[in-house]
N, C-alpha and C positions, 0 to 999 in steps of 0.2 A: 274144932271151931276156929282156931287161929289160922288154919290152912284156908278155910272158907273165906275168912275176912281178908286174907292176903290176896286170894284170887279175885275177890270183889273189888279191892283197891286197884289191882292191875287193870281190870276191865274198865273201871271208871276212868282211870288215867288214860287208857286207850281211847275211850269215847270222847274225852275232852280234847285229846290230840286231834282226833278226826274232825271235831267240831271247829277247830281253829281254821281260819281262812287266811291265806297269804295272797296279797294283792300286789300287782306290779303297775307302776305309774309311768307313763311315757309322755314326753313332750315332743314337739316336732317343729321343723321349719315349714309351716303350712303356707306362708306367704299370702294368705287370704283368710280374713275373719269368717267368711261364710263356710269354710271347710273346717273339719275337726282339727283341733290343735293339741288337746290333751286327751289321752286314752287311759282307761283303767282296765286291766286284765286280771283274772284270777289264775293263780299258778297251782296246778295239780302237783303236789309235793311228792307224789309217788311216781308219776310218769314224766314230769317236767313239761306238761302240756299247758299252753296259755289259752284262756278263753275270755273273749271280750265281754265286759259287763256294762260299761258306760263310756261316754266321751263328752267333751265340751267344745263348743264353738265360741265365736265371739272374741277370741284373743288371737294376736298375731305373733308368730314365731316364738313360742315358749321354748327357749333354748336350754333352760336348766330348771329343775324342780327340786324342792326340798319339802319335808313334812314337818309339822309341829311335833314336839316331843310326845304328845299324847296321840298322834296320828289322826287327829280330827280335821286338821286343816292342811291343804296343799298350797304351797307358795311357789310362784313361777316367775322367772325372768321373762318379760314379755316385750314386744316391739324390738326384739333383738334383730340385728342386721337390717334395721329400718333407719334411713337417713334422718338425722335431726330428731330422733325419738328414742325413748327408752322408758320402761315402766316395770313395776313389780305388781303382781296380782295375787289375790287370795281366793281360795275355793274351799267349801266345806265338803268333806267326804263322809257319807253315811254308809258304813259297811252292811247294816241291816237292810236298808232300802236299796243299797247299791246305786247311790246317786252322787253326782258331783255337781255342786251348785256354786256359781260365781258369787263372790261377796263384794270385792271392790279392787281398784287399782290405784297406785300412786306413781307419779313421775320419779325417775331415779336421779335426775340432776346430772346425768351423763349418758352418752350414747353407747348403745350396744351392751346391755347388761348380760353377763355370761355366768354368774355364779351367785348362789344364795346360801346363807347359813342361819339357822334359828338357834337362839339361846336356849339352854336347858330349862329355864323358867317359863318359856313360852311367851315372854313379854317383849322380846327384841328380835329384829331381823336385820341382817347386814348383807349388802350385795356389792359385787365388783362390776364396774363398767369398763369394758375393754378398750374401746376406741379412744375415749378421752382420758383414760387412766385415772379413775376416781373410785371412791368407795362411799356408800351412803348407809345411814343407820335409821331404822324406823321403829317406833313403838308399836306393839300389837295389842289390841283390845281383847278382852275375854271372849268375845264372839268371833274372833278371827279377823276382825277389821284391821287393815293396815292403816296406821295414822301417817300424816305427812312426815317426811324425813326431818330429823332434828340435827343431823350432822351430814356434811358432804365435804370430803377432802379430795382435792385434785392434786395430781403429781405431774411434773412436766419433763424431767430429764429422760433422755434415751440412752442408747449404748452404741456398740461398735458396728452394727449392721444397719446401714441407712435405709434399706428396703423394709425391714421388719421392726426396727428399733429406733425410729425417728423421734419417738416420744414414749412416755410411760404407757403400759398396757396391763392393768390389773386383771389377772385371770382367775383368781379364786380368793375366797375369804373363809378362813378356817379357824375355829375356836380351839384353844388348847384344851387338854383333857379336863382341867378344872374350870374352864370357861372364864378365866381371869385375863387371858390374852387372846388377841386375834392376829393371825399371820396372813399376809397379803403377798403372794408371789407376783412379782411385776416382770412380765415377759419383756417389756420394752426397756427397762432399766437394768436388767440382770441383778435384781435385788429381791430378797424376801423381807418385806416391811413388817414391822412389829408394833402393835399398839396394846396398851393395857385396856381392859374392859371392866368398868365399874357399873354393874347392873342397877345399882341404887341411885345413880345420878341421872339427871335429865338429859345430859349429854355424856354418854358412857365411854366414848372412845377417847383415850388419852395417850399421847405419844410415849412410848416406852423409853426406859433409860438408855437402851441401845436400840435406836429406831429402825435399823435394818442390818441384815447380813448380806454381803455381796456373794453372788454366784459366779461361776466361770464366765468370762466375757463371751458373748454370743450364744450362751446356753439357752436363754429364754425360759426361765422357770414358769411352770404352768399350774399344776395341781399339787396338793400337799396333804399328807395324812400322818397320823400318829400311830405308833404301835399300841396295842391294847394295854401294855404295861405302863404306858406314859413316859417311858425313859428315852424313847427314840422317835425321830421324825424323819420323813422321807419326802423329797420333792422331785417330781418328774419334770425334766427339762425338754420342752418341745423342740427347740432348735438344735440342742446339743445331743439329743438321742441318748440321754443318760438319766439315772436316778442318783441324786445326792443324798447321803445318809448323815444324820446329825444326832449327837447326844443332846438330850433336852433336859433343862432344869430351870424352873421358875422364870419362864419368858426368854431364856437364852438358848441359842443354838450353837453347838460346837461341831464343825464338820469332821467326819471320821472316814468317809469313803465316797467315791464317785465311780459308778459302774455302768457300762453301756447297757442299753435296753435292746440293742439290735444285734443280730448275728453278724459274723465276719463278712458274709456275702453282700451286705449293705454298707457301703462306705461313706455315703453322703446323702444329702436331701432328707434328713430325718424329720419325722412328724410324730413324735411321741405325744401322747394325749392324756391318759388317765392313770391313776395309781390307787390300789386298794390292798388291804392286808386281810387275810383270813381271820375270823373271830378268835381262833386259837393262837394267833400270833406266830404261826410256823412258816407261813408263805406270803410273799409279796407278789402281786401281779401288776404288770405295766403294759399298756396298749400302745401299739405302733400303727400309724396310718400310712399314707403314701403308697410305696411299692410293697410294703411288708404285709399289712393287714393281719397282724398277729398279736398275741399276748406273750410277753416274756415272763417266765416264771422263775422266781428266786426263792431259795430257802433262807430263813433268817437265823443267824447264829445267836448265841446267848449275849454276845457283845453288841448286837444290833446290826452287824455287817451282813452283806448279802452274798450268796453264792448262786451262780446261774444253774438252773435245773434244765431249762430248755425253752423252746418256742412253739406255740401252737396256733394254727390258723383260726381266725374268728368266723370263718365261713361267710364272710360278707366284705363289703368294700367301705373303708373309712370308719374304723371303730372309734368314734368320737368319745363315748363314755361307756362305762360298764359298772356293775355293782355286784356285791355278794350278799346273799340273804343272811339273816342273823344266826341261822343254824350252821352256816358255812357249807351247806349242801349244794347250793346252786350259784352259778355266776351267769349273769345275763348281759349281753352286749347290744348296744344301739349303733346301727350303721346308717347315717343319713344319706350317703351317696347311693348305696344299693337299696335303701329304704326297707331294711330288714332288722328284726330283733331276733337274736339267737340265744337259746338256753343251753347251758352246759352244766353237767353234773361234776362236782369236784370230788376227787379222791383225797380224803383227808390225810392219808398216809404219804402218798407220793406228791401231792399237790397238782397232779395232772388233771386235764379236763376232757370230758367226753360229751359231744353234742347229743342232746335228747329232744324228743318231740319234733314238731315241724317249725321251721322258721316262720315268723309272723311278718306279713307285709304291712309296713307303716310308712307312708310317703314322708321322706325327710326326717325320720325319727332322730331326735337330737339328744335325748337324755333318758335315764331310767333310774327308778327308785323302787325298792321292795319293802313291804311292811307286813308283819303278821298281826292279825287282830284276834283277840280273845273273844269268845262268845259272851254275850251279856246275860 
């Protein structure tokens, strides 16, 4: 009898797993509201194949996407790369009906929004505006409606490279693991700015005790991520072609390592872009654009430091962003220049990548997010 029950439970677990749907969300530099700007695909988690299920028009240049904690809403940076403009937009995603429905937009208070992060309580959204070097905070209603911004901080100072760093350029807005702090890598000022975040206040962003940590001059800090254990943080530097490693504790960063993301054959003109860690915390991945078009793979030691494993082609041109699914099984890359999205299967033991399925043609694809939805 016990054996029958056990077999039944295994079968039910398998059926539930099969019933789960994994969806992939892409934004694009569409440059025309009459063309598709956001796409939703379903990922076959056995073969790695992507199948389109829906899309949305009516938005311009959605350069970055993020999802609400419950996966019900998709938030997008819109009107990016549009002179004297910038907005954030909200959409409702219904996995049962496979629909993506526009809700509303709000002005960002800064030009060229490039990054968005949602608070774990689903009530706040914070974005970074690259060109004017600013960040804005928005309340989110229960129905996914973005309310007008309640805070907008502008930064002015630049750094040593007059062509790239004439002024501040906020390139990402990342919550700490406990959501009590926000970190803002500033490519223009060579700083990682820090703010406290009090979700119970009407104006939640408060300057931290230590308002920033400097990075190497001319490094251009871009994207930022935390180790799953919450003890370490990693910043990819676009202009320096490196990842800086930090010990993290209660809003404070302590630098412990800086390691190149590029191989020895590439000596200059770095264009590092994105950084993510596998869910098991064993490997870090960093993308390189420009002449390289690859992902640098690092193993992560117990003390948080990195060791180079190798470099693998992303099979496309200009890997601007990529992401890893929650199971750690797949890594998907968005290439805006070649207009392709490529799926790789991760080897959990070695950290290496293997291309699977066919690449998907998406004109100007700018960003990618993955989310698994449980059946209702």
